[in-house]
N, C-alpha and C positions, 0 to 999 in steps of 0.2 A: 132692846133699844132703851135709851135713857128716858126719863120722864120729861114732861113738857118744861119743867123748871130748869132742866139742864140742856136739853137738845136745842141747838141754835143753827141758823142758816147764815152762811157768809155769801153775799153777793159780790162777785169779783168781775170788774170790767176787764176784758181781754183786749188790750189796745185801746184806741180811742172810742169811747162810748159816752154819749151825752149824759149829763147828770140827771136830767129829768127822767130819762128811761130807767136809770139805775134806781132812782127814788120810787118810781111807779112799781117796779118789780118788788122792791123791798116792802112797800106798803101793802101790796096785794097779797104777798106771801103771809105777812103778819095777819091781815084781815081774814083771809079765806082758809088758811091752814092753822093759824094760831100759834106760830112759832116766833120766837124772838129773832130778829134779823140784824146783822151787822153788815155794813158796807166796807169791804176791804180796799186797800189801795190798789190801783190798777196793776195788772200784770202785763208784760209785753204781749203784743199780738203774737199768736201761736204759729210762728213761721215753720216750726217743726211739723205742723199738721197740714201745711199747704200742699195741695195737689196741683202743681203748676199747669198741667195740660187742661185741667178743668177750671182753674181759677177759683177753687173752692177749698174749704178746710174740712178735713176728715174729722168727724166728731169723736171717733174712738180714741186717738191719742190725746185729745184734749180732755176727755173724761178721765183717762188714766192720770194725766198730770194734775188735774184738779183733786182727784181722790188721794194722791200721794201726800202724806204728811197731815191729813185731816184727822184730828183726834176723834175718839169714839163718840163724842158728843157734838161733833160738827158735821154739817152737810153743806156742800158748796154748789153754787149756781154761777156758772160763768156766762157773761154776756158778751157777744161778739158782733161787731158791725158787719163783718164779711159774711159771705155765703157759706152755708154749712151743708155737708152731705155725709153719706155713708158710702163706702165703695160700691154697694149694690143698689143704691138709690140715687136718683138725679139730684135731689135736695131734701132737706128736712128743715122744719122750723126750729126743732130742738131735739135733743136726745138725752136719755137718762139711764143710769144704772138702776134697774129695778131692785129695790131693797139694798141699794148701795150707798155711796157717799157723795155722788156728784151728778150734775146735769149741766147742759150747756144749751143756750138759746141764741139764735141768730136774728138780728133785726132786719137783715137784707131783704128778704121776700115779704116781710110784714109791711114794708113801705109801699107795696104795689097798689096802685089805684086802678080805676077804670080807664080804658083807652090809652094806656101807657103813661097816664099821669101819676103823680105821687099821691098816695092816700092822705086824706086830711090827718092832722096830728092826733086828734081825738081817737080816730079809728086805729091808727098805728099803735097808740098807747093801750087801747082796749085789747087789740090782738096780742100785744106783748104781754099784758097781764094774764091773758088766757093761757098762752103757751108756757109762761114761767110757772104759774100755779100748777098746770097740768104736769109739766116735767118734774117739778119738785114733789108732787104727789106720787109719781112713779118711784122716785128715790125712797119715799116712805113706804113703798110696797103695793100701791094701788096699780091695778091693771086697767086696760081699756074697758069701758062700760058699753053696754048695749042700748042704754037709754039715749035716744037720738039727740037730745039737747043738753045732756050732762057734760060738764066740763071735761070729764074723762073719756068722752067719745073720741074715736080716732078721726083725725082730719086729714084727708088726702090732699085737699087744696084750700086756697084762701077763701073760697065761697063757703065751704063747709066750716071752716074756722069762724067766719063771720056769723054763721047761723047758730053756733053754740052759745049757750048762756054762760055768763061768768059766775056760774053756780054749780055745785054738785047736786046730783039727784039724791033723794033721801038715803038710798043704800050706800052710795059713796061717801056721803056726809057721815054716816055711822062708822064706816070703815076708817076714814081719816081720823075721826075722833079716837077710835080704839088704838090706832097706830101711835098717836101722839101721847096717849095716856099710859102706854106700856111702861 
């Protein structure tokens, strides 16, 4: 992997994604991972990945498309307004190629609040930051952590995501620093 001075992240809106969400993702990746981030022009919504009967986007073809053409010093994070899934899972907040070049995050389920209401904007943006940094850390080679509040813990649902800290545990902090400095 290239050194921190060369490795960059491109945040790519996939279809219509609000600018505040894109900016929050970029700022949090820079802050918590320490990589330079560029915001790329939007790509079209990934119709090629839509599973019509589910009304969801399959994350796997999106990851493939994002990783194609990415230089050795570029990692990409796609942001999608639509619902994201894997063929074997009902939904995912995000998905990444571990030690790969791409990750994708959906805003759809992060907007859920209590009693069917929409989550407050600050909570949506906090959730988005957590998922984006988590998925980009997978791209850099980190796996799920057993420390219950670590940002790299696995979140099965929105309540578990809300309980996570927007921080790495000391072990994951060391791992991410090593991955960046390689």
